[in-house]
N, C-alpha and C positions, 0 to 999 in steps of 0.2 A: 223617482218616487211615485208609486202608484197607490198611495194610501188614501187619497181623497179624489173624488170624481171632479175633473176639471174640464171645462169646455170653453171654446172660444165663442164670443158673441161679437158680431160685426154689425154696426149701425152705419148706414150710408145715407147721406143727405137727410138727416133727421133734424127737425127743428123742435126745440123744447120750449114751450111757453114759459115766460117768466114766473108765472104762478106755480109751476111744477118744479122749479129749481129747489134743491135742498138748501134750506136756510132762507129761501126767498130771493126774489130779484133785487130788492132794495139792499140786502146785505152784500150780494155779489157786486152791485153797482158801487157801493161804498168802498169795498175792498179794492176794486179796480181803480177808482178815483184816487185812493190813497197811494196805490202803487204807481200810478202815472205822475202824481205830484211828488213822489219820492218821500212821502211821509209814512210809508208802511214799515213794518218791522224789518223788511228786507228779506224775509224768509220766502223761499220758494213754496208754492202751495203744497207740493208733495211732502216737503219736510214738515210743514205745519200739520198736515194730516197724519204723518207718522207719529209725531210727538203726541197728538191727541188720542191716537188709537192704541198706543202701546199697552195701556192697562187692559184693553179688550183682548189683545193678542195674548197677554198673560193669562187672562181668564179662560181663553180657549185651551191653552196648554194645561191649565189647572184641571179643566174638565177631562182631558185625555188622561192625565195622571190619576185622577180620582176613579175613573172607570177601570183603569188597570189595577189600581190598589184593591178596589172592591172585588174584582174578579179573582185576583190572587188570594185575597183573604178567604173568600168562599171556597176556592180550590183547596187552600191549606187546611180548612176545617174538615173537608171531606176526604182528602187524599191521606191514606194511611201508610206509614213506614214503621217498621219495628213494633207493630201492634198498636199504634196510636196515631191520631191525626198529626200531620207534620207541623201544624201550628203549635203543638205542644213541645216541639224541640226548640231550644233557645235560639239556634242559628236562624230559624225561620221567624220565630216570634220577634226577635230583635230587629230583623230586616223589616217586618211589617210595622213595628213601632217607629222605626226611622222614617219609613215611607209616609205614615200619617202625620208625623211631626213636620216633615218637609212640606206636605200638602197644606197643612194649617198655616205654616209660616208664609207660604206663597199667597194664600188667601188673604192674610192680613195685609201684606204689602199691596195687593191689588185693591182691597177695600180702602186703604189709606190713600192711594193715588186717586182712586175714583172719588172719594169724599172730598179731597182737596180740589179736584177738577170742578166739582159741582159747587163747592162752598168758598172757593177762592184760596189763594196761596199755592196753587199747583205750579210746580216748576218741572222742567223736562226731566230732571234727575229722578223724580218719583215714578214717572211713567217708565223710564228706562230701568230703574231698579225692579219694578214689578214684572216687566217683560223679561228681563235678563234672568232673574231668579226663578220665575215660574217656568220658563222654557227649559232652562238647564235642569231644574228639578224634575220636570216631566220626563226628560231623557233618563235621569237616574232611576226614577220610580218605575218607569216602564221596563227598564233593563232589569231591575230587581224582580219585577213581576215575571219576566221571562225566566229568570233564575229559579224562582219558586216553582214554576210549572215544569221546570226541567226541559226535556226534549219536546214536550207538548207546547211549551211557550214559543218555540221557534217554528211550529207548523202553522199552515194557513187554516187548519181546522179550528183553531182558537183565535180570538180577536187580538190577543196581546201583541203578536208580532206586528200587526197593522198599527196598533196604537203606538208602538215604539217608533215606527216610521212617521206617523202623524206628529209625535212629540219632537222628533229631530227637525222637522221643517220649521217649527216655531223658533229654533235657534238661528234660523237663516233669514226668513222673510221679515219685512218691515224693519230691517236693521239687524245685522248679525249680532251675536253675543259680544263680539269685540267692539262693535260700534256702541252698544249699550254701555260697556265698560268705559269707553272713551267719554261718553256724555256724563257718566257718573263721576269719573276722575276730574273732568273739567269743572263740574259743579262743586266738588268738595275742595279742590285746590284753588279755585278762582283764577286759574291760569289756562292758557290755551295749550293743553297737553297735545302733543303730536303723535 
């Protein structure tokens, strides 16, 4: 996938002063002490990071979907077929209506997970729901945007094809859609779904 610019950064023999650590040195020391004493939650640091950042990944997917929707809407208002803008044809209008409805639903899930994370009551399922729904929604919305643009939607002259690739990666990184479904299923069943 060549949708986003990615580069490797290598740091060798770098010392980071405690005052420059994210969260501060005291927080890191406390976490390490709990881990050494066996009183930590037992989660790997990477897993804890995934759980905390899933709403943010959902928000990224939401932004990609919103960009594709707005581009498709503008295109549909200007592109004419059979003597009128294609947005006036039900097939296109209904597709756009579905796109904005899904975008707004994803936004609400992300806001809910973010609010709970800030105000207490956040559980992993909320983050997984927001990331899962938003990333899958972004794939659907960008695909619909490609359909609305027709052949232009698939060319590199227009940004929609890149947004579609950007959307797809959100269903993979920081936990695939299947992992998100597993987290959600375990939360709603209270059982260790395999």
